[in-house]
PARODO-566236 format. One line per 3 residues: their letters; for each residue x, y, z of N, C-alpha, C. Coordinates in steps of 0.1 Angstrom, whole numbers. Layout:
N
a> X:Y:Z:X:Y:Z:X:Y:Z ~ ...
This chain:
249
mss> 95:334:-99:81:336:-98:76:328:-86 ~ 69:333:-77:63:326:-65:52:317:-70 ~ 52:305:-64:42:295:-67:28:299:-64
stl> 27:308:-54:14:313:-50:8:322:-61 ~ 16:328:-70:11:336:-80:9:329:-93 ~ 14:317:-94:13:309:-107:-1:304:-109
ket> -4:302:-122:-17:297:-126:-14:285:-136 ~ -24:277:-138:-22:266:-147:-18:270:-161 ~ -23:282:-165:-20:287:-178:-5:290:-180
dly> 2:292:-169:17:294:-169:24:282:-174 ~ 19:270:-173:25:258:-177:24:257:-192 ~ 14:263:-198:11:260:-212:22:264:-222
pai> 28:276:-221:38:280:-231:50:271:-231 ~ 55:267:-220:66:258:-219:63:244:-226 ~ 52:239:-223:48:226:-229:46:227:-244
kay> 39:238:-248:37:241:-262:50:242:-270 ~ 60:249:-264:73:250:-271:80:237:-272 ~ 79:229:-261:85:216:-261:79:207:-272
les> 66:207:-273:60:198:-283:62:203:-297 ~ 62:216:-299:65:221:-312:79:217:-316 ~ 88:216:-307:102:212:-310:102:197:-314
qdy> 91:190:-311:90:176:-315:81:174:-327 ~ 79:185:-334:72:186:-347:56:184:-346 ~ 51:188:-334:37:188:-332:31:202:-335
evk> 19:202:-340:12:215:-340:3:215:-328 ~ 4:226:-320:-3:226:-307:-13:237:-306 ~ -25:233:-300:-35:243:-298:-42:240:-284
sei> -47:250:-278:-53:249:-265:-68:249:-265 ~ -74:244:-254:-88:244:-252:-96:239:-264 ~ -93:227:-268:-100:220:-279:-110:210:-272
ndc> -123:213:-273:-133:204:-267:-129:200:-252 ~ -127:211:-245:-124:210:-230:-110:204:-227 ~ -102:201:-237:-89:196:-234:-79:208:-232
dlv> -71:208:-222:-62:219:-220:-53:221:-232 ~ -47:210:-237:-38:211:-248:-39:199:-257 ~ -40:202:-270:-40:191:-280:-29:193:-290
aik> -22:183:-292:-10:183:-302:-12:172:-312 ~ -10:176:-325:-11:166:-336:0:168:-346 ~ 6:157:-350:16:157:-360:10:155:-374
ddg> 18:157:-384:13:155:-398:9:141:-401 ~ 15:132:-394:12:117:-396:0:113:-389 ~ -7:122:-381:-19:119:-374:-17:116:-359
tqi> -4:115:-355:-1:112:-341:-7:123:-333 ~ -15:119:-322:-22:129:-314:-20:127:-299 ~ -18:137:-292:-17:136:-278:-25:147:-271
ive> -29:145:-259:-37:154:-251:-29:156:-238 ~ -28:169:-233:-22:172:-221:-31:180:-212 ~ -33:175:-200:-41:182:-190:-32:189:-180
lkl> -34:201:-176:-25:209:-168:-31:212:-154 ~ -22:210:-144:-26:214:-130:-13:218:-123 ~ -14:227:-114:-2:231:-106:3:219:-97
kfs> -6:211:-92:-3:200:-83:-9:187:-88 ~ -2:176:-84:-8:163:-87:-20:161:-78 ~ -31:157:-83:-43:156:-76:-52:146:-82
lel> -62:141:-74:-72:132:-79:-80:138:-91 ~ -83:151:-89:-90:158:-100:-82:157:-113 ~ -69:159:-113:-61:158:-125:-61:144:-130
ilq> -60:134:-122:-60:120:-126:-74:117:-133 ~ -85:122:-127:-98:119:-133:-99:126:-147 ~ -94:138:-148:-94:145:-161:-86:137:-171
gve> -75:132:-167:-66:124:-176:-73:111:-181 ~ -80:104:-172:-87:92:-175:-99:95:-184 ~ -105:106:-182:-116:110:-191:-111:113:-205
rla> -100:119:-206:-94:122:-220:-90:109:-227 ~ -88:98:-220:-84:86:-227:-95:81:-237 ~ -107:86:-236:-117:83:-246:-115:91:-259
lad> -106:101:-258:-104:109:-270:-91:107:-277 ~ -81:101:-270:-68:99:-276:-61:87:-268 ~ -52:80:-275:-45:69:-269:-34:75:-260
dvy> -28:86:-264:-17:92:-256:-22:104:-248 ~ -23:103:-235:-27:114:-227:-17:116:-216 ~ -13:128:-214:-3:132:-204:-10:141:-194
iav> -6:140:-181:-10:150:-172:3:158:-168 ~ 2:171:-167:14:179:-164:12:187:-152 ~ 23:188:-143:22:195:-131:35:204:-130
lap> 34:214:-121:45:222:-118:55:215:-110 ~ 68:216:-114:79:209:-107:80:216:-93 ~ 83:208:-83:84:214:-69:95:224:-69
nta> 92:236:-63:102:247:-63:107:251:-50 ~ 105:243:-39:110:246:-26:116:233:-21 ~ 125:234:-11:131:222:-5:121:213:1
tkr> 111:218:8:101:210:14:93:203:3 ~ 89:210:-7:81:204:-18:89:193:-26 ~ 102:196:-28:110:186:-35:111:174:-26
snw> 112:175:-13:113:163:-5:101:155:-5 ~ 89:162:-4:76:155:-5:74:148:-19 ~ 79:155:-29:78:149:-43:86:137:-44
rik> 98:137:-38:107:125:-39:100:113:-32 ~ 94:116:-21:87:105:-13:75:99:-21 ~ 68:108:-28:55:104:-34:57:100:-49
rkg> 68:104:-55:70:103:-69:68:88:-74 ~ 74:79:-67:73:65:-71:58:60:-72 ~ 50:64:-62:36:61:-62:28:68:-73
ylk> 32:81:-76:25:88:-87:28:81:-100 ~ 41:77:-102:44:71:-115:37:57:-116 ~ 36:50:-105:30:37:-106:15:38:-109
lcr> 9:48:-103:-6:51:-106:-8:54:-120 ~ 0:64:-125:-1:68:-139:1:56:-149 ~ 11:48:-146:15:37:-154:3:27:-155
rlg> -3:25:-144:-14:16:-143:-27:21:-151 ~ -28:34:-151:-39:40:-158:-37:43:-173 ~ -24:41:-177:-20:44:-191:-18:58:-194
lgl> -15:66:-183:-13:81:-185:2:84:-185 ~ 6:94:-192:19:100:-191:20:110:-181 ~ 32:113:-176:34:124:-166:45:133:-170
itv> 42:146:-169:52:157:-172:53:166:-161 ~ 65:171:-158:67:182:-149:73:194:-156 ~ 69:206:-152:74:218:-158:81:227:-147
dls> 93:230:-149:101:238:-140:102:252:-145 ~ 95:261:-138:94:275:-142:103:284:-133 ~ 111:278:-124:119:285:-115:132:290:-121
kqq> 136:285:-132:148:289:-139:145:298:-151 ~ 155:305:-155:153:314:-167:150:306:-179 ~ 157:294:-180:154:285:-191:144:274:-186
qqv> 131:276:-190:121:267:-185:123:253:-190 ~ 121:244:-181:124:230:-184:111:221:-183 ~ 110:213:-194:99:204:-194:105:190:-193
cvl> 100:182:-184:106:169:-181:95:158:-183 ~ 96:149:-192:87:138:-194:91:127:-186 ~ 84:125:-174:88:114:-165:83:100:-169
ldp> 72:100:-177:66:88:-181:57:90:-193 ~ 59:81:-203:51:81:-215:40:72:-213 ~ 28:75:-219:16:66:-217:18:53:-225
apy> 13:43:-220:14:30:-226:4:20:-220 ~ -1:11:-228:-11:1:-222:-4:-6:-210 ~ -12:-8:-200:-7:-14:-188:-12:-28:-186
tpr> -3:-38:-185:-7:-52:-182:1:-56:-169 ~ -6:-56:-158:1:-59:-145:7:-73:-145 ~ 19:-74:-140:25:-87:-138:21:-93:-125
ksk> 15:-105:-126:11:-112:-115:23:-119:-107 ~ 22:-118:-94:33:-124:-86:27:-137:-81 ~ 32:-148:-86:27:-161:-81:30:-163:-66
lkq> 42:-158:-62:45:-159:-48:36:-152:-39 ~ 32:-139:-43:23:-131:-35:9:-137:-35 ~ 5:-143:-47:-8:-149:-48:-9:-161:-39
srl> 2:-169:-39:1:-181:-31:1:-178:-16 ~ 8:-167:-12:8:-162:2:-6:-157:6 ~ -12:-151:-4:-26:-146:-1:-36:-157:2
vke> -35:-167:-7:-44:-179:-6:-41:-187:7 ~ -28:-188:10:-24:-196:22:-28:-189:34 ~ -27:-175:35:-32:-168:47:-47:-169:48
fks> -54:-168:37:-68:-169:37:-73:-183:43 ~ -67:-193:38:-71:-207:42:-66:-210:56 ~ -55:-204:60:-50:-208:73:-57:-200:85
rvg> -62:-189:82:-69:-180:92:-82:-187:96 ~ -84:-188:109:-97:-193:114:-107:-182:115 ~ -118:-185:109:-129:-175:109:-125:-162:103
dpn> -132:-151:107:-129:-138:102:-128:-128:114 ~ -116:-129:121:-114:-122:133:-112:-107:132 ~ -111:-101:121:-109:-87:119:-120:-80:112
vgg> -120:-67:112:-130:-59:105:-124:-51:94 ~ -128:-53:82:-122:-46:70:-121:-31:72 ~ -109:-25:69:-108:-11:70:-103:-6:83
itr> -100:-15:93:-96:-10:106:-82:-4:105 ~ -79:5:114:-66:11:115:-62:12:129 ~ -49:13:132:-43:14:145:-48:3:154
tki> -50:-9:148:-54:-21:155:-45:-32:150 ~ -40:-41:159:-32:-52:154:-41:-62:147 ~ -37:-66:135:-44:-76:127:-42:-90:133
ita> -53:-97:134:-52:-111:138:-49:-120:126 ~ -36:-123:124:-32:-131:113:-33:-146:117 ~ -31:-155:107:-30:-169:110:-19:-172:119
yrq> -8:-165:117:4:-167:126:1:-163:140 ~ -6:-152:142:-10:-147:155:-20:-157:162 ~ -29:-162:153:-38:-172:159:-31:-184:164
dal> -21:-189:157:-13:-200:161:-5:-197:174 ~ 0:-185:175:7:-181:187:-2:-180:199 ~ -15:-175:196:-25:-175:207:-28:-189:211
rca> -29:-198:202:-32:-212:206:-21:-217:215 ~ -8:-214:211:3:-219:220:2:-212:234 ~ -1:-199:234:-1:-192:247:-13:-198:255
ygl> -24:-200:248:-36:-206:255:-32:-220:261 ~ -25:-228:253:-21:-241:258:-12:-241:270 ~ -4:-230:271:5:-229:282:-1:-222:294
ann> -12:-216:293:-18:-207:303:-20:-214:316 ~ -24:-226:316:-27:-233:329:-17:-243:333 ~ -5:-241:327:6:-251:329:19:-243:333
esm> 26:-248:343:38:-241:347:48:-241:335 ~ 49:-252:328:57:-253:316:53:-265:308 ~ 57:-266:296:53:-277:288:64:-279:277
svk> 66:-292:273:75:-294:262:68:-291:249 ~ 77:-287:239:72:-284:226:63:-295:220 ~ 68:-307:222:61:-319:217:47:-320:223
dlk> 46:-318:236:32:-319:243:23:-308:238 ~ 29:-296:237:21:-284:233:16:-286:219 ~ 25:-291:211:21:-294:197:9:-303:196
lkt> 9:-314:204:-2:-323:204:-14:-317:210 ~ -13:-309:220:-24:-303:227:-31:-292:218 ~ -24:-284:211:-29:-273:204:-32:-276:189
gvg> -24:-286:184:-25:-289:169:-18:-279:161 ~ -9:-271:167:-1:-261:159:11:-268:154 ~ 12:-270:142:23:-278:136:36:-270:137
kaa> 36:-257:137:48:-249:138:51:-243:152 ~ 46:-251:162:47:-246:175:62:-243:179 ~ 71:-253:175:85:-251:178:91:-238:173
ail> 88:-235:161:93:-223:154:87:-210:161 ~ 74:-211:165:68:-199:171:74:-197:185 ~ 76:-207:193:82:-206:206:96:-201:205
qkn> 104:-206:196:118:-203:195:120:-188:190 ~ 112:-185:180:112:-171:175:107:-161:185 ~ 96:-165:192:91:-156:203:88:-142:198
yyg> 82:-141:187:80:-128:180:72:-118:189 ~ 63:-122:197:55:-113:205:60:-112:219 ~ 70:-120:223:75:-119:236:66:-127:246
wfe> 59:-137:242:49:-143:250:55:-156:257 ~ 66:-160:253:71:-173:258:85:-172:264 ~ 88:-181:274:101:-181:280:106:-195:280
rva> 119:-197:276:125:-210:276:129:-214:290 ~ 124:-226:294:127:-231:307:139:-241:307 ~ 139:-249:297:149:-259:294:149:-262:279
rgv> 158:-271:275:158:-274:261:145:-281:257 ~ 138:-274:248:125:-279:243:113:-278:253 ~ 115:-270:263:105:-268:273:102:-253:275
ysl> 90:-249:275:87:-234:275:75:-232:285 ~ 75:-219:290:64:-214:299:59:-201:293 ~ 47:-197:298:41:-184:293:47:-173:301
saq> 51:-162:294:57:-151:301:46:-142:307 ~ 50:-132:315:40:-122:320:33:-115:309 ~ 41:-111:299:36:-104:287:26:-113:280
grt> 29:-126:279:20:-135:273:7:-136:280 ~ 7:-136:293:-6:-137:300:-14:-124:298 ~ -7:-112:299:-14:-100:297:-20:-99:283
dle> -13:-102:272:-18:-102:259:-28:-112:256 ~ -27:-124:263:-37:-134:261:-51:-129:266 ~ -51:-123:278:-63:-117:283:-69:-106:275
anv> -60:-98:269:-64:-87:260:-70:-92:247 ~ -67:-104:244:-72:-110:231:-82:-121:234 ~ -90:-119:244:-100:-129:248:-109:-133:237
eav> -114:-123:230:-124:-126:219:-117:-135:208 ~ -105:-132:205:-98:-140:195:-96:-154:200 ~ -93:-155:213:-90:-168:219:-103:-176:219
esl> -115:-170:222:-128:-176:222:-131:-182:209 ~ -128:-175:198:-131:-179:185:-123:-192:181 ~ -111:-194:188:-103:-205:185:-106:-217:193
cvt> -114:-215:204:-118:-226:213:-130:-233:208 ~ -131:-245:210:-143:-253:206:-155:-250:215 ~ -152:-249:228:-163:-245:238:-157:-235:248
aqe> -166:-227:254:-162:-217:264:-155:-223:275 ~ -158:-237:278:-151:-243:290:-136:-245:287 ~ -132:-244:275:-118:-247:271:-110:-234:274
ipr> -117:-223:276:-109:-210:278:-103:-210:292 ~ -90:-206:293:-84:-206:306:-92:-198:316 ~ -91:-201:329:-99:-195:339:-97:-180:340
qlt> -85:-175:339:-83:-161:340:-90:-154:328 ~ -91:-160:317:-97:-154:305:-112:-154:307 ~ -118:-165:313:-132:-165:315:-136:-155:325
nsc> -128:-152:335:-132:-142:345:-131:-128:340 ~ -124:-126:329:-123:-113:323:-133:-110:313 ~ -141:-120:309:-152:-118:299:-163:-110:304
């Protein structure tokens, strides 16, 4: 059966049969719920049906949590190579979202003669595990970053991190000098990790002249001028900005 001719109602018989095999009595369209299933012991579940995973389906599932503890959302299993590939890419994120919302997730494969219902996730209360390492990194980055050099929500723009700010300080310190020792640069800029930044040379801004001595590369000068606003925010006064940067303002 072509997916273009399928309807949400085509998912219902397969899920109904599956739940009935689990000793549920199943009925459809009960108080706006696509499917309601109840066992003799009072166990109750609700299933909302859609052909594709979508925000609308998620919102419906969340709404149904007011009616039952166990709510599933059900979608059509991908039935083409392209759809299966996209599903594999997104599946982990879908499961993570459903888990956090306390929703279950079901797929229904109607492409085979024997229809298959696959329960990928059962609903359960979600208690996120906090990562102390990530929390400490978050706080460290917040406290290390000077000012607020970025705009929330920006895309396709390099973020000015605390590390980048330190690298800019080092580049700024070398801008008007042919070369400088790591020790002197550290004293001039106050960047405690200057040695590691120069040695790693993540941005390609520095060139090693001799043991413990560095100069600013051509790429470093170009990027330093391109980041004049960020450099200005790191300088105490405009007079401290290298001449070539001042001229470009």
